[in-house]
C-alpha positions as protocol buffer text, in pm:
chain_id: "A"
residue {
  index: 1
  type: MET
  ca { x: 3 y: 0 z: -1 }
}
residue {
  index: 2
  type: SER
  ca { x: 141 y: 337 z: -101 }
}
residue {
  index: 3
  type: GLU
  ca { x: 176 y: 618 z: 152 }
}
residue {
  index: 4
  type: ASP
  ca { x: -64 y: 918 z: 132 }
}
residue {
  index: 5
  type: PRO
  ca { x: 159 y: 1233 z: 110 }
}
residue {
  index: 6
  type: SER
  ca { x: -125 y: 1441 z: 264 }
}
residue {
  index: 7
  type: MET
  ca { x: -81 y: 1238 z: 590 }
}
residue {
  index: 8
  type: ALA
  ca { x: 289 y: 1330 z: 628 }
}
residue {
  index: 9
  type: PRO
  ca { x: 220 y: 1654 z: 833 }
}
residue {
  index: 10
  type: LEU
  ca { x: -8 y: 1459 z: 1068 }
}
residue {
  index: 11
  type: ILE
  ca { x: 265 y: 1206 z: 1129 }
}
residue {
  index: 12
  type: GLU
  ca { x: 522 y: 1474 z: 1187 }
}
residue {
  index: 13
  type: HIS
  ca { x: 286 y: 1648 z: 1436 }
}
residue {
  index: 14
  type: LEU
  ca { x: 235 y: 1315 z: 1623 }
}
residue {
  index: 15
  type: LEU
  ca { x: 615 y: 1257 z: 1639 }
}
residue {
  index: 16
  type: ALA
  ca { x: 714 y: 1612 z: 1726 }
}
residue {
  index: 17
  type: ARG
  ca { x: 837 y: 1713 z: 2070 }
}
residue {
  index: 18
  type: ARG
  ca { x: 562 y: 1891 z: 2255 }
}
residue {
  index: 19
  type: ALA
  ca { x: 617 y: 2208 z: 2452 }
}
residue {
  index: 20
  type: GLU
  ca { x: 487 y: 2270 z: 2805 }
}
residue {
  index: 21
  type: PRO
  ca { x: 273 y: 2570 z: 2875 }
}
residue {
  index: 22
  type: ALA
  ca { x: 445 y: 2870 z: 3030 }
}
residue {
  index: 23
  type: ARG
  ca { x: 346 y: 2926 z: 3396 }
}
residue {
  index: 24
  type: ASP
  ca { x: 281 y: 3294 z: 3340 }
}
residue {
  index: 25
  type: GLY
  ca { x: 165 y: 3251 z: 2986 }
}
residue {
  index: 26
  type: VAL
  ca { x: -164 y: 3322 z: 2806 }
}
residue {
  index: 27
  type: PRO
  ca { x: -459 y: 3076 z: 2825 }
}
residue {
  index: 28
  type: PRO
  ca { x: -625 y: 2939 z: 2517 }
}
residue {
  index: 29
  type: THR
  ca { x: -902 y: 3154 z: 2376 }
}
residue {
  index: 30
  type: GLY
  ca { x: -1264 y: 3043 z: 2415 }
}
residue {
  index: 31
  type: GLU
  ca { x: -1266 y: 2932 z: 2055 }
}
residue {
  index: 32
  type: GLN
  ca { x: -940 y: 2731 z: 2089 }
}
residue {
  index: 33
  type: LEU
  ca { x: -1066 y: 2562 z: 2411 }
}
residue {
  index: 34
  type: ALA
  ca { x: -1395 y: 2473 z: 2244 }
}
residue {
  index: 35
  type: THR
  ca { x: -1204 y: 2314 z: 1950 }
}
residue {
  index: 36
  type: ILE
  ca { x: -971 y: 2125 z: 2182 }
}
residue {
  index: 37
  type: LEU
  ca { x: -1255 y: 1976 z: 2385 }
}
residue {
  index: 38
  type: LYS
  ca { x: -1449 y: 1888 z: 2066 }
}
residue {
  index: 39
  type: VAL
  ca { x: -1143 y: 1701 z: 1940 }
}
residue {
  index: 40
  type: ALA
  ca { x: -1119 y: 1526 z: 2279 }
}
residue {
  index: 41
  type: THR
  ca { x: -1454 y: 1361 z: 2230 }
}
residue {
  index: 42
  type: ARG
  ca { x: -1343 y: 1194 z: 1900 }
}
residue {
  index: 43
  type: VAL
  ca { x: -1185 y: 899 z: 2073 }
}
residue {
  index: 44
  type: PRO
  ca { x: -1277 y: 527 z: 2072 }
}
residue {
  index: 45
  type: ASP
  ca { x: -1599 y: 488 z: 2265 }
}
residue {
  index: 46
  type: HIS
  ca { x: -1740 y: 142 z: 2259 }
}
residue {
  index: 47
  type: GLY
  ca { x: -2117 y: 176 z: 2302 }
}
residue {
  index: 48
  type: ALA
  ca { x: -2112 y: 553 z: 2243 }
}
residue {
  index: 49
  type: LEU
  ca { x: -2141 y: 604 z: 2620 }
}
residue {
  index: 50
  type: ARG
  ca { x: -1921 y: 918 z: 2635 }
}
residue {
  index: 51
  type: PRO
  ca { x: -1800 y: 799 z: 2980 }
}
residue {
  index: 52
  type: TRP
  ca { x: -1616 y: 1127 z: 3061 }
}
residue {
  index: 53
  type: ARG
  ca { x: -1656 y: 1485 z: 3156 }
}
residue {
  index: 54
  type: PHE
  ca { x: -1414 y: 1783 z: 3178 }
}
residue {
  index: 55
  type: VAL
  ca { x: -1371 y: 2058 z: 3435 }
}
residue {
  index: 56
  type: VAL
  ca { x: -1199 y: 2375 z: 3310 }
}
residue {
  index: 57
  type: ILE
  ca { x: -998 y: 2565 z: 3569 }
}
residue {
  index: 58
  type: GLU
  ca { x: -905 y: 2924 z: 3495 }
}
residue {
  index: 59
  type: GLY
  ca { x: -861 y: 3233 z: 3707 }
}
residue {
  index: 60
  type: SER
  ca { x: -721 y: 3299 z: 4053 }
}
residue {
  index: 61
  type: ARG
  ca { x: -1039 y: 3207 z: 4242 }
}
residue {
  index: 62
  type: ALA
  ca { x: -1090 y: 2874 z: 4079 }
}
residue {
  index: 63
  type: LYS
  ca { x: -714 y: 2787 z: 4118 }
}
residue {
  index: 64
  type: ALA
  ca { x: -729 y: 2880 z: 4491 }
}
residue {
  index: 65
  type: GLU
  ca { x: -1026 y: 2654 z: 4542 }
}
residue {
  index: 66
  type: TRP
  ca { x: -841 y: 2368 z: 4369 }
}
residue {
  index: 67
  type: ALA
  ca { x: -521 y: 2444 z: 4567 }
}
residue {
  index: 68
  type: ASP
  ca { x: -706 y: 2431 z: 4900 }
}
residue {
  index: 69
  type: ALA
  ca { x: -861 y: 2091 z: 4799 }
}
residue {
  index: 70
  type: MET
  ca { x: -519 y: 1957 z: 4700 }
}
residue {
  index: 71
  type: GLU
  ca { x: -366 y: 2072 z: 5024 }
}
residue {
  index: 72
  type: SER
  ca { x: -653 y: 1920 z: 5227 }
}
residue {
  index: 73
  type: GLY
  ca { x: -620 y: 1596 z: 5041 }
}
residue {
  index: 74
  type: LEU
  ca { x: -247 y: 1594 z: 5103 }
}
residue {
  index: 75
  type: ARG
  ca { x: -291 y: 1656 z: 5479 }
}
residue {
  index: 76
  type: LEU
  ca { x: -553 y: 1385 z: 5500 }
}
residue {
  index: 77
  type: THR
  ca { x: -334 y: 1138 z: 5324 }
}
residue {
  index: 78
  type: LYS
  ca { x: 10 y: 1217 z: 5477 }
}
residue {
  index: 79
  type: GLY
  ca { x: -93 y: 1377 z: 5807 }
}
residue {
  index: 80
  type: PRO
  ca { x: -164 y: 1730 z: 5919 }
}
residue {
  index: 81
  type: GLU
  ca { x: 197 y: 1811 z: 6015 }
}
residue {
  index: 82
  type: LEU
  ca { x: 392 y: 1853 z: 5695 }
}
residue {
  index: 83
  type: PRO
  ca { x: 688 y: 2061 z: 5594 }
}
residue {
  index: 84
  type: GLU
  ca { x: 585 y: 2387 z: 5433 }
}
residue {
  index: 85
  type: SER
  ca { x: 794 y: 2296 z: 5126 }
}
residue {
  index: 86
  type: VAL
  ca { x: 578 y: 1985 z: 5064 }
}
residue {
  index: 87
  type: VAL
  ca { x: 253 y: 2183 z: 5095 }
}
residue {
  index: 88
  type: ALA
  ca { x: 388 y: 2457 z: 4866 }
}
residue {
  index: 89
  type: LYS
  ca { x: 487 y: 2205 z: 4601 }
}
residue {
  index: 90
  type: MET
  ca { x: 146 y: 2052 z: 4607 }
}
residue {
  index: 91
  type: ARG
  ca { x: -26 y: 2393 z: 4581 }
}
residue {
  index: 92
  type: GLY
  ca { x: 209 y: 2499 z: 4317 }
}
residue {
  index: 93
  type: LYS
  ca { x: 74 y: 2225 z: 4084 }
}
residue {
  index: 94
  type: THR
  ca { x: -239 y: 2434 z: 4046 }
}
residue {
  index: 95
  type: GLU
  ca { x: -49 y: 2741 z: 3933 }
}
residue {
  index: 96
  type: ALA
  ca { x: 171 y: 2574 z: 3671 }
}
residue {
  index: 97
  type: ALA
  ca { x: -37 y: 2699 z: 3370 }
}
residue {
  index: 98
  type: PRO
  ca { x: -296 y: 2967 z: 3291 }
}
residue {
  index: 99
  type: CYS
  ca { x: -561 y: 2702 z: 3207 }
}
residue {
  index: 100
  type: SER
  ca { x: -607 y: 2336 z: 3331 }
}
residue {
  index: 101
  type: VAL
  ca { x: -862 y: 2085 z: 3209 }
}
residue {
  index: 102
  type: MET
  ca { x: -945 y: 1811 z: 3457 }
}
residue {
  index: 103
  type: VAL
  ca { x: -1034 y: 1474 z: 3294 }
}
residue {
  index: 104
  type: VAL
  ca { x: -1301 y: 1294 z: 3480 }
}
residue {
  index: 105
  type: SER
  ca { x: -1380 y: 927 z: 3404 }
}
residue {
  index: 106
  type: SER
  ca { x: -1753 y: 896 z: 3443 }
}
residue {
  index: 107
  type: PRO
  ca { x: -1842 y: 536 z: 3363 }
}
residue {
  index: 108
  type: GLU
  ca { x: -2180 y: 373 z: 3363 }
}
residue {
  index: 109
  type: PRO
  ca { x: -2147 y: 50 z: 3578 }
}
residue {
  index: 110
  type: GLU
  ca { x: -2484 y: -86 z: 3463 }
}
residue {
  index: 111
  type: SER
  ca { x: -2370 y: -86 z: 3093 }
}
residue {
  index: 112
  type: ASN
  ca { x: -2257 y: -410 z: 2936 }
}
residue {
  index: 113
  type: ILE
  ca { x: -1940 y: -228 z: 2843 }
}
residue {
  index: 114
  type: GLU
  ca { x: -1690 y: -308 z: 3117 }
}
residue {
  index: 115
  type: VAL
  ca { x: -1587 y: -20 z: 3336 }
}
residue {
  index: 116
  type: TRP
  ca { x: -1211 y: -59 z: 3256 }
}
residue {
  index: 117
  type: GLU
  ca { x: -1296 y: -10 z: 2885 }
}
residue {
  index: 118
  type: GLN
  ca { x: -1494 y: 304 z: 2964 }
}
residue {
  index: 119
  type: GLU
  ca { x: -1209 y: 439 z: 3179 }
}
residue {
  index: 120
  type: ALA
  ca { x: -968 y: 364 z: 2895 }
}
residue {
  index: 121
  type: SER
  ca { x: -1185 y: 567 z: 2662 }
}
residue {
  index: 122
  type: ALA
  ca { x: -1191 y: 857 z: 2911 }
}
residue {
  index: 123
  type: ALA
  ca { x: -811 y: 841 z: 2932 }
}
residue {
  index: 124
  type: CYS
  ca { x: -790 y: 873 z: 2556 }
}
residue {
  index: 125
  type: THR
  ca { x: -952 y: 1213 z: 2579 }
}
residue {
  index: 126
  type: GLY
  ca { x: -663 y: 1344 z: 2782 }
}
residue {
  index: 127
  type: TYR
  ca { x: -411 y: 1254 z: 2515 }
}
residue {
  index: 128
  type: ALA
  ca { x: -641 y: 1399 z: 2249 }
}
residue {
  index: 129
  type: ILE
  ca { x: -649 y: 1724 z: 2442 }
}
residue {
  index: 130
  type: VAL
  ca { x: -269 y: 1735 z: 2443 }
}
residue {
  index: 131
  type: LEU
  ca { x: -250 y: 1672 z: 2068 }
}
residue {
  index: 132
  type: ALA
  ca { x: -526 y: 1927 z: 1985 }
}
residue {
  index: 133
  type: ALA
  ca { x: -367 y: 2196 z: 2189 }
}
residue {
  index: 134
  type: THR
  ca { x: -32 y: 2130 z: 2035 }
}
residue {
  index: 135
  type: ALA
  ca { x: -186 y: 2148 z: 1688 }
}
residue {
  index: 136
  type: LEU
  ca { x: -315 y: 2492 z: 1774 }
}
residue {
  index: 137
  type: GLY
  ca { x: 38 y: 2603 z: 1867 }
}
residue {
  index: 138
  type: LEU
  ca { x: -15 y: 2587 z: 2247 }
}
residue {
  index: 139
  type: GLY
  ca { x: 184 y: 2422 z: 2513 }
}
residue {
  index: 140
  type: ALA
  ca { x: 19 y: 2120 z: 2685 }
}
residue {
  index: 141
  type: ILE
  ca { x: 111 y: 1854 z: 2925 }
}
residue {
  index: 142
  type: TRP
  ca { x: -80 y: 1592 z: 3123 }
}
residue {
  index: 143
  type: LYS
  ca { x: -32 y: 1602 z: 3498 }
}
residue {
  index: 144
  type: SER
  ca { x: -144 y: 1396 z: 3801 }
}
residue {
  index: 145
  type: ALA
  ca { x: -107 y: 1373 z: 4172 }
}
residue {
  index: 146
  type: LYS
  ca { x: -147 y: 1101 z: 4443 }
}
residue {
  index: 147
  type: VAL
  ca { x: -422 y: 1298 z: 4619 }
}
residue {
  index: 148
  type: LEU
  ca { x: -680 y: 1299 z: 4335 }
}
residue {
  index: 149
  type: ASP
  ca { x: -894 y: 1038 z: 4505 }
}
residue {
  index: 150
  type: ALA
  ca { x: -889 y: 1204 z: 4840 }
}
residue {
  index: 151
  type: PRO
  ca { x: -1236 y: 1313 z: 4966 }
}
residue {
  index: 152
  type: PRO
  ca { x: -1157 y: 1697 z: 4957 }
}
residue {
  index: 153
  type: VAL
  ca { x: -1048 y: 1673 z: 4595 }
}
residue {
  index: 154
  type: ARG
  ca { x: -1344 y: 1450 z: 4500 }
}
residue {
  index: 155
  type: GLU
  ca { x: -1573 y: 1706 z: 4668 }
}
residue {
  index: 156
  type: CYS
  ca { x: -1410 y: 1998 z: 4490 }
}
residue {
  index: 157
  type: PHE
  ca { x: -1492 y: 1848 z: 4148 }
}
residue {
  index: 158
  type: ALA
  ca { x: -1830 y: 1705 z: 4256 }
}
residue {
  index: 159
  type: LEU
  ca { x: -1730 y: 1346 z: 4181 }
}
residue {
  index: 160
  type: ALA
  ca { x: -2015 y: 1095 z: 4230 }
}
residue {
  index: 161
  type: GLY
  ca { x: -2020 y: 719 z: 4259 }
}
residue {
  index: 162
  type: PRO
  ca { x: -1769 y: 550 z: 4036 }
}
residue {
  index: 163
  type: GLU
  ca { x: -1628 y: 877 z: 3887 }
}
residue {
  index: 164
  type: ARG
  ca { x: -1253 y: 917 z: 3904 }
}
residue {
  index: 165
  type: LEU
  ca { x: -1010 y: 1199 z: 3823 }
}
residue {
  index: 166
  type: LEU
  ca { x: -754 y: 1077 z: 3570 }
}
residue {
  index: 167
  type: GLY
  ca { x: -538 y: 1384 z: 3596 }
}
residue {
  index: 168
  type: TRP
  ca { x: -542 y: 1723 z: 3429 }
}
residue {
  index: 169
  type: ILE
  ca { x: -401 y: 1888 z: 3117 }
}
residue {
  index: 170
  type: ASN
  ca { x: -214 y: 2212 z: 3163 }
}
residue {
  index: 171
  type: ILE
  ca { x: -263 y: 2441 z: 2858 }
}
residue {
  index: 172
  type: GLY
  ca { x: -129 y: 2786 z: 2763 }
}
residue {
  index: 173
  type: SER
  ca { x: 119 y: 2973 z: 2542 }
}
residue {
  index: 174
  type: PRO
  ca { x: 421 y: 2742 z: 2498 }
}
residue {
  index: 175
  type: GLU
  ca { x: 757 y: 2738 z: 2663 }
}
residue {
  index: 176
  type: VAL
  ca { x: 1067 y: 2632 z: 2466 }
}
residue {
  index: 177
  type: PRO
  ca { x: 1056 y: 2245 z: 2453 }
}
residue {
  index: 178
  type: LYS
  ca { x: 1287 y: 2090 z: 2704 }
}
residue {
  index: 179
  type: GLU
  ca { x: 1530 y: 1801 z: 2633 }
}
residue {
  index: 180
  type: ARG
  ca { x: 1377 y: 1463 z: 2733 }
}
residue {
  index: 181
  type: ARG
  ca { x: 1568 y: 1145 z: 2815 }
}
residue {
  index: 182
  type: GLY
  ca { x: 1502 y: 851 z: 2603 }
}
residue {
  index: 183
  type: PHE
  ca { x: 1438 y: 1065 z: 2285 }
}
residue {
  index: 184
  type: ASP
  ca { x: 1652 y: 1100 z: 1976 }
}
residue {
  index: 185
  type: GLU
  ca { x: 1797 y: 1420 z: 1832 }
}
residue {
  index: 186
  type: ALA
  ca { x: 1457 y: 1510 z: 1676 }
}
residue {
  index: 187
  type: GLY
  ca { x: 1285 y: 1458 z: 2008 }
}
residue {
  index: 188
  type: ARG
  ca { x: 1130 y: 1124 z: 1905 }
}
residue {
  index: 189
  type: PRO
  ca { x: 1113 y: 821 z: 2139 }
}
residue {
  index: 190
  type: ALA
  ca { x: 1242 y: 493 z: 2047 }
}
residue {
  index: 191
  type: PRO
  ca { x: 939 y: 267 z: 2089 }
}
residue {
  index: 192
  type: PRO
  ca { x: 984 y: -64 z: 2297 }
}
residue {
  index: 193
  type: VAL
  ca { x: 838 y: -320 z: 2055 }
}
residue {
  index: 194
  type: THR
  ca { x: 825 y: -694 z: 2067 }
}
residue {
  index: 195
  type: TYR
  ca { x: 658 y: -926 z: 1808 }
}
residue {
  index: 196
  type: LEU
  ca { x: 467 y: -1238 z: 1864 }
}
residue {
  index: 197
  type: ALA
  ca { x: 648 y: -1521 z: 1702 }
}
residue {
  index: 198
  type: GLY
  ca { x: 464 y: -1695 z: 1425 }
}
residue {
  index: 199
  type: SER
  ca { x: 478 y: -1809 z: 1067 }
}
């Protein structure tokens, strides 16, 4: 089968090194964000359940509420007496970009589609957000933390029943891409591949 030349830019985009958003950069416009989230829903979705939802976090008030929840979750998990540096590091995660999109897995347990498969579909939306933001010239990176399942954080994002936070995508005007270990000169990873033996 011959290659389609029109697909070359897409392949280059998928292989390109992606920039992180600048901490003090500019958030995506409303139009950009709408496009990013629309792209995010074009992922494999067995049963067309759309087992996900997104929470957009922008502005100092929303970030402060998120930071308070993260700190409370940390203290509940690790104990109330923590070094200030540890608390500051956790709170700092909420200030790392001008815009953050929380990815929530929202499965339907009563469906005949297994929950793990629904969660996998929700996880795909996070990667789609990163790719879409990058395609629009923005910096984007997927982040997580060990306190995402702590009650204060779940309450902050109104999680119900089997819902889970899968992490968040930081988005904004890009920083200069950093060197990454395990990548070649063009910033491309060498994939770990094995093949099933057969005739």
